[in-house]
C-alpha positions in Angstrom: 40.5 -71.6 36.1 36.9 -72.5 35.6 34.2 -71.4 38.0 31.0 -73.4 38.2 27.9 -71.4 39.0 25.2 -73.7 40.2 21.7 -72.5 40.9 19.5 -73.7 43.8 17.7 -77.1 43.4 14.3 -76.6 41.9 15.3 -73.4 40.1 13.1 -72.8 37.0 14.5 -71.9 33.6 12.5 -70.8 30.5 11.3 -68.0 28.4 8.3 -65.7 28.0 5.7 -64.6 25.5 2.7 -62.2 25.5 -0.7 -62.8 23.9 -1.0 -59.9 21.5 2.7 -60.1 20.5 2.5 -63.7 19.3 -1.0 -65.1 19.1 -2.4 -63.3 16.0 -6.0 -62.7 15.0 -6.9 -60.3 17.9 -9.1 -57.5 16.5 -11.1 -56.1 19.4 -8.5 -54.3 21.6 -7.0 -50.8 21.8 -3.8 -51.8 19.9 -5.7 -53.4 17.0 -7.9 -50.3 16.7 -4.8 -48.1 16.8 -3.3 -50.1 13.9 -6.5 -49.6 11.9 -6.1 -45.9 12.5 -2.5 -45.9 11.3 -1.1 -45.0 14.7 0.9 -48.2 15.2 2.0 -51.0 12.9 -0.5 -53.8 12.3 0.0 -57.0 14.2 -2.2 -59.3 12.1 -1.3 -63.0 12.3 1.9 -62.4 14.2 3.5 -65.8 14.9 0.1 -67.6 14.9 1.0 -68.9 18.3 -2.7 -69.2 19.0 -2.8 -72.2 16.7 0.8 -73.4 16.9 1.5 -73.3 20.6 2.0 -77.1 20.7 4.8 -76.8 18.2 6.3 -73.9 20.1 6.2 -75.7 23.4 7.9 -78.7 21.8 10.7 -76.3 20.9 10.8 -74.9 24.4 11.0 -78.4 25.8 13.8 -79.3 23.4 15.7 -76.3 24.7 15.6 -77.6 28.3 13.0 -75.1 29.5 11.2 -76.1 32.7 9.0 -72.9 32.9 7.1 -70.7 30.6 5.5 -67.3 31.2 2.6 -66.2 28.9 -0.3 -63.8 29.1 -4.0 -64.3 28.5 -5.8 -61.8 26.3 -8.4 -59.8 28.1 -10.2 -58.9 24.9 -10.7 -62.6 24.1 -11.8 -63.5 27.6 -14.1 -60.5 28.2 -15.0 -59.2 24.8 -17.9 -57.2 26.2 -18.1 -55.8 29.8 -19.3 -58.5 32.1 -19.6 -61.1 29.4 -17.1 -63.9 29.3 -16.2 -66.1 26.4 -16.0 -69.8 27.4 -14.2 -70.7 24.2 -11.3 -68.3 25.2 -11.0 -69.9 28.6 -11.1 -73.4 27.0 -8.3 -72.3 24.7 -6.1 -71.2 27.6 -6.9 -74.4 29.5 -5.6 -76.3 26.5 -2.4 -74.2 26.5 -1.9 -74.9 30.2 -2.5 -78.6 29.6 0.1 -78.6 26.8 2.7 -77.1 29.1 1.9 -79.7 31.8 2.3 -82.6 29.4 5.8 -81.3 28.8 6.5 -80.8 32.5 6.9 -77.1 31.9 5.7 -74.9 34.8 3.3 -72.2 33.7 3.4 -68.6 34.9 0.4 -66.6 33.8 0.3 -62.8 33.3 -3.4 -61.8 33.5 -2.9 -58.4 31.7 -0.1 -57.6 29.4 -0.7 -54.1 28.0 -3.7 -54.5 25.7 -7.2 -53.5 26.7 -10.6 -54.6 25.4 -12.3 -51.9 23.4 -15.3 -51.6 25.8 -12.8 -50.7 28.6 -10.3 -48.5 26.7 -13.0 -46.5 25.0 -14.7 -45.7 28.3 -11.5 -44.3 29.8 -9.5 -47.4 30.7 -7.4 -46.9 33.8 -8.4 -43.2 34.0 -11.7 -44.4 35.2 -12.3 -44.1 39.0 -13.8 -47.6 39.1 -11.0 -49.2 37.0 -9.5 -51.0 40.0 -12.8 -52.8 40.7 -13.3 -53.6 37.0 -9.7 -55.0 36.8 -10.1 -57.0 40.0 -13.3 -58.6 38.8 -11.5 -59.7 35.6 -8.5 -61.1 37.4 -10.6 -63.0 39.9 -12.5 -64.6 37.1 -9.4 -65.7 35.2 -7.9 -67.4 38.3 -11.3 -69.0 39.1 -11.3 -70.7 35.7 -7.6 -71.4 35.3 -6.3 -71.7 38.9 -6.6 -75.5 39.0 -4.0 -75.7 36.2 -1.7 -72.8 37.3 -0.5 -71.7 40.7 1.4 -68.5 39.8 -0.4 -65.5 38.4 0.9 -62.0 37.8 -1.8 -59.4 37.8 -0.1 -57.0 35.4 3.1 -56.4 33.3 5.2 -53.3 33.6 2.7 -50.7 34.8 5.2 -47.9 34.6 5.8 -48.6 30.9 2.1 -48.5 30.2 1.8 -45.1 32.0 4.9 -43.5 30.5 4.3 -44.6 26.9 0.5 -43.9 27.0 0.4 -40.6 29.0 3.9 -39.0 28.9 5.4 -40.0 25.5 2.1 -40.5 23.7 3.5 -43.3 21.6 1.1 -46.0 22.8 -2.7 -46.0 23.4 -4.3 -43.8 24.5 -1.8 -41.5 22.8 -1.6 -38.7 25.3 1.7 -36.8 25.4 3.0 -34.5 28.1 4.5 -32.1 25.5 3.7 -29.3 23.2 5.5 -30.9 20.2 4.1 -33.1 17.4 6.5 -36.0 17.3 6.9 -38.9 19.6 10.2 -40.6 20.4 9.8 -44.4 20.8 13.4 -45.5 21.2 16.4 -43.7 22.6 18.0 -43.9 19.1 16.0 -40.8 18.1 13.7 -42.7 15.8 10.3 -41.2 15.9 6.7 -42.2 15.1 3.9 -39.7 14.3 1.0 -40.8 16.5 -1.0 -37.6 16.4 -1.0 -37.7 20.1 -3.2 -35.5 22.2 -0.6 -33.2 23.8 -0.3 -30.6 26.5 -0.1 -30.4 30.3 -3.1 -32.5 31.1 -1.5 -35.9 30.3 0.9 -35.3 33.2 -1.9 -35.2 35.7 -3.6 -38.1 34.0 -0.4 -40.1 34.2 -0.3 -39.7 38.0 -4.0 -40.7 38.2 -3.4 -43.8 36.1 -0.3 -44.9 38.1 -2.3 -44.6 41.3 -5.2 -46.5 39.8 -2.8 -49.2 38.5 -1.4 -49.7 42.0 -4.9 -49.8 43.5 -6.0 -52.2 40.7 -3.2 -54.7 41.6 -4.0 -54.5 45.3 -7.7 -54.9 44.8 -7.1 -57.8 42.4 -4.9 -59.5 44.9 -7.5 -59.3 47.6 -10.2 -60.6 45.2 -8.1 -63.5 44.0 -7.1 -64.5 47.6 -10.7 -64.5 48.8 -11.5 -67.6 46.6 -8.0 -68.9 45.9 -5.9 -68.3 49.0 -3.1 -70.7 47.9 -2.5 -68.9 44.6 0.8 -67.1 44.3 0.0 -63.6 43.2 2.7 -61.2 41.9 3.2 -58.0 40.0 5.7 -57.9 37.1 7.8 -54.7 37.6 10.1 -53.3 34.9 13.1 -52.0 36.8 15.6 -49.6 35.3 18.8 -49.2 37.2 19.7 -45.5 37.3 23.2 -44.8 38.4 25.5 -41.8 38.5 29.1 -40.6 38.6 30.5 -38.6 41.5 28.6 -35.4 40.7 26.1 -34.7 43.5 23.6 -33.3 41.0 23.8 -36.6 39.1 23.5 -38.6 42.3 20.3 -36.7 43.1 19.0 -37.4 39.6 19.6 -41.1 39.9 18.0 -41.2 43.4 14.8 -39.5 42.1 14.7 -41.6 38.9 15.0 -44.8 40.9 12.3 -43.7 43.3 9.7 -42.5 40.8 10.3 -45.4 38.3 10.6 -48.3 40.7 10.2 -47.7 44.4 7.0 -45.5 44.3 4.9 -48.2 42.6 6.5 -51.1 44.6 6.0 -49.2 47.9 2.3 -49.0 47.1 1.9 -52.7 46.2 4.5 -55.0 47.8 2.3 -55.8 50.7 -0.1 -57.3 48.2 2.5 -59.5 46.5 3.4 -63.1 47.3 6.3 -62.8 44.9 7.7 -60.2 42.5 8.5 -60.6 38.8 11.5 -58.6 37.5 11.8 -57.4 33.9 15.2 -55.9 33.2 16.5 -54.2 30.0 18.0 -50.8 30.9 21.0 -49.5 32.8 21.5 -45.7 32.7 24.3 -43.7 34.4 24.0 -40.0 34.7 27.3 -38.3 33.9 28.6 -41.4 32.1 31.0 -40.7 29.3 31.6 -44.3 28.3 30.7 -45.3 24.8 28.6 -48.4 25.3 27.9 -51.2 22.9 24.4 -51.0 21.6 21.7 -53.6 21.0 19.3 -53.4 18.0 17.0 -51.3 20.2 19.9 -48.9 20.6 20.0 -49.7 24.3 23.2 -50.0 26.3 24.5 -53.6 26.3 24.6 -54.2 30.1 23.1 -57.6 31.0 25.2 -57.9 34.1 23.4 -55.0 35.7 20.4 -57.3 36.3 22.3 -57.8 39.6 21.7 -54.2 40.7 18.0 -54.5 39.9 17.6 -57.7 41.9 19.4 -56.0 44.8 16.9 -53.1 44.5 14.0 -55.5 44.9 15.6 -57.4 47.8 14.3 -54.7 50.2 10.7 -56.0 49.8 11.7 -59.5 51.3 9.7 -61.4 48.7 10.6 -64.3 46.4 11.6 -63.0 43.0 11.5 -64.5 39.5 13.2 -63.0 36.4 10.0 -62.7 34.3 11.7 -61.1 31.3 15.2 -60.1 30.3 16.6 -60.3 26.8 18.2 -58.6 23.8 17.2 -57.5 20.3 19.8 -59.0 18.1 18.7 -59.9 14.6 22.1 -61.3 13.6 22.4 -63.4 16.8 26.0 -62.1 17.4 25.6 -60.9 21.0 22.6 -62.9 22.4 24.7 -65.8 23.8 27.1 -63.4 25.6 24.1 -61.4 26.9 22.4 -64.5 28.3 25.5 -65.7 30.0 26.2 -62.3 31.6 22.6 -61.8 32.8 22.7 -65.3 34.3 25.9 -64.6 36.1 24.4 -61.4 37.4 21.4 -63.4 38.6 23.7 -65.9 40.3 25.6 -63.2 42.1 22.4 -61.7 43.4 21.4 -65.2 44.9 24.8 -65.4 46.5 24.1 -62.0 48.1 20.9 -63.1 49.6 18.2 -62.4 47.0 15.6 -65.1 46.9 15.4 -65.7 43.1 13.3 -68.7 42.1 13.4 -68.7 38.3 14.7 -67.1 35.1 12.8 -66.5 31.9 14.4 -65.1 28.8 12.5 -62.6 26.7 11.4 -64.0 24.3 10.9 -67.5 23.2 9.8 -66.3 19.8 10.5 -63.2 17.7 7.4 -61.1 18.0 5.5 -57.9 17.6 7.5 -55.2 19.4 4.6 -52.8 20.0 5.1 -49.5 18.2 8.1 -50.8 16.4 6.1 -53.6 14.8 8.1 -56.7 13.7 11.4 -54.9 13.1 13.2 -56.1 16.3 14.2 -59.7 17.0 14.3 -60.8 20.6 13.6 -64.5 20.1 15.5 -67.6 20.9 13.5 -68.8 17.9 13.6 -66.9 14.7 10.2 -66.4 12.9 9.9 -66.1 9.2 6.8 -63.9 9.0 6.1 -64.9 5.4 6.1 -68.6 6.0 5.9 -68.7 9.8 8.8 -71.2 9.8 10.5 -71.5 13.2 14.3 -71.7 13.3 16.2 -72.1 16.6 19.0 -69.6 16.8 22.5 -70.8 17.8 22.4 -68.7 21.0 19.4 -70.8 22.2 21.8 -73.7 22.5 24.0 -71.7 24.9 20.9 -71.1 27.0 19.9 -74.7 26.6 23.1 -75.9 28.3 22.5 -73.4 31.2 19.0 -74.8 31.6 20.1 -78.4 31.5 23.0 -77.9 33.9 21.1 -75.6 36.2 23.9 -73.2 35.9 27.0 -72.4 33.9 30.7 -72.6 33.9 32.5 -69.3 33.7 36.0 -69.2 32.3 
């Protein structure tokens, strides 16, 4: 028997990208500096999306997408403190206009990981005044782009920034809560030598940064709303679903992990959110002896657990959009199944009362996967990094049918 799973009328379908990962030619932020120092792989031209966005949006349109999430690059817009580059704003206005011409709804992320050098080299989010600096930037972006976009997320995955930058030391500013030299960047055990500053101090700095990031979002929300009260302002939260077996110790571990990874930050910020973006990739069960299938990132293959994460966010009584969820799969052998199962999980959450408004796969294009460089392939569209040729993967057709049908048929 077939079961048709239809989504609400007006539900948005699409994919996501991020500026540094796809645009190319960005040379004045903390990640480009880290690459010059040999701490992370070089990004270089990436997908050259900065010049080829029209072509890429044509592909998105052909795949049935009605929404697209992208980020603007802080180091382009504010290359020096308090000095804004009109040409950068003009570029992003053209990007927005290109989406509108294709009837694709834009979602803008104002900050997606990378920091302009003037900010990172002066302490970044360790600075006491960082919330005010961030709020000023966010308010400026909305003031210049808000007539072409109604939905803005202040930041992407704050906990990922904090944990990789100040606990693992694998991302800028390379501070590691450890007394060892090596830095694990995937749970496969692959390691990357970052020459991270290590010791006990990064732990204290981590808590300072996380508190500042929450305050930065709240301050930015208020600054945006003062001049643009009708703008929908959100935070994009990476939620990991921590679960456990029957063991009480494991149950306590899962409770604490969920609290410190998800609930602590959201409890600090949800009052300053009109909606919430969910990024989902991980499901971890303490005491689990199951041998799971693995993605190319060596993560458990568990797309259906997006349901659990949506239920976790339901407590905040805000509209939710899936801002990212996807799989690294260079051979494209599991992506179609992954998409179908994560869509089913999203549909189940809606049936159980979660107000989900849209779903965006990560990612539209293969891209720079941060400290892993270009080695992982998340895209619906394959990129040949030698020629920059775009090739739509077969799994994208499966997603296309879901987008066009506003749902799927489960056998």
